[in-house]
N, C-alpha and C positions, 0 to 999 in steps of 0.2 A: 106802533100806534100810528094811525093815519088820521088826517083831518076829515071834515065832512066831504070835501072834494075828492077824498081818496089819496091825497098827496102826503108824502112824508114831511113832517114839520122840521126834521133835522137838516141843517144846511150841509150841502156838498160842495167841496172845492175841487175843481179839476185843474190839473197843471199839465200843459202840453205846449211845446215850443211851436208847433205847427198850427197856425191860426185856423186853417180849414178843418183840421181834426178837432180842435178845441170848440169851434162853433158847432160842428155836427154833434159832438158829445153833449154840449150844453143844451142844444135843442132837444135831443133825445131825453136826457134826464129831467128836463123841465116838465115833461109829461107826468113824472112821478114824484118830484120833489118840489116843495114850495119855494125853496131858495137854492139856486145853483150859481156858483161863483166860478169865474174862469181866470186863469193867469197863464201867461206865456213864459214866465221866468221865475226862478226862485225868489228874487227880490219882490216881484209883484205878488207872489204867493204869500210871502211873509207879511206884507202889508195887509192883505185880506185876512190872514190868520189873526193878526192883532186886532183888527177892527170888527170882524164878523164872527169870530169864534166858531168855525164850522165843526160839525160833529164827525163828518166823513171826509176823507181825502182820497182822491183818485189821481195818481201821479205817474207820468211817463218815466221810464227808466232813464232814457237818454233825452236830455233837454238842449241839445246842440253843443257845438264845440266850445262855447264860452263858459260852460258849467261842467262840474264833475257829474258822474252818474248820481241819480237821486238817492241811492242807498248811502251816499256819503253825508247828506245833510238831513235826511228824514229822521235819523235818531235824535238830532238836536231839536228839530221841530216837535217831535213827540214829547220831549222833555220840557220844552219851553211853552208848549200849547197843550195843556191837559184836556182842552175841549175836544181834541182828536180822539175819538173812541174807536175808530176803525180806519186803518191806513192800508190802501190797496195800490199795488204797483201794476202798471200795464206795460207790456214790452213786446217788441218784435224780436228781441234777442231770445235765444233758447233759455228758458227759465232755470235750467240746471246749471247754466254758466254764470248766473248772477250770484254774487257772494251772499251768504246767509246774513240776514239782518233781522234781529229780534223785534225791531221797531215796526216791521212790516208784517201785517196780519195775513196777507194773501197776495198772490201774483196771478194776473190774468194775461194770457198770451194773445197776441194779435194774430189773426183777425179776432176782434172781440165779439163775444156772444152777448150783446147788450141786454137782452131780456134776462139772461142768467145773472148778469151783474146787478140788475134792479132787484131780482129775487134775493140775491145775497145781502144787499143793503137792507131790504125790507125785513128779512129774517133777523138781522142784528138789531134793527130798530125795535122789533117786538121784544127782544131781550132787554133793551134799555127801558122800555115801558114797563115790563114786568119787574125789573129791579126798582124802578121809581115807585111803583105801587107797593112793593114789599117794604121799602124804606119808610113810606108814609104811614104805615100801620103801627 
């Protein structure tokens, strides 16, 4: 489901420790989402999860030396924040070397194909809209 402006009404949270990457991704996704939130660390992300209840999460695998790989805390987020309907990991690491994590729905390798990522989220948003319509009947 899209709004009149053609933007997805489902909030997207992007987590990346590099400010330049976070800003670039935020600017890009703001073209297609009504609400794009950004965090540079897991604590910032958790605050945004609590307050804003995003539907989608796009998280970098490696968030710097101060934090474990995101596959170690995403399962807890998925359990504590049921608002997360789709969790996607982005990584410069070979995706086959990332440990399997059922809490992650998909992995996108860098360099990212951003238009493909938007299509991915839009397709899932249509599923959410169809489910909501079906439940309202």
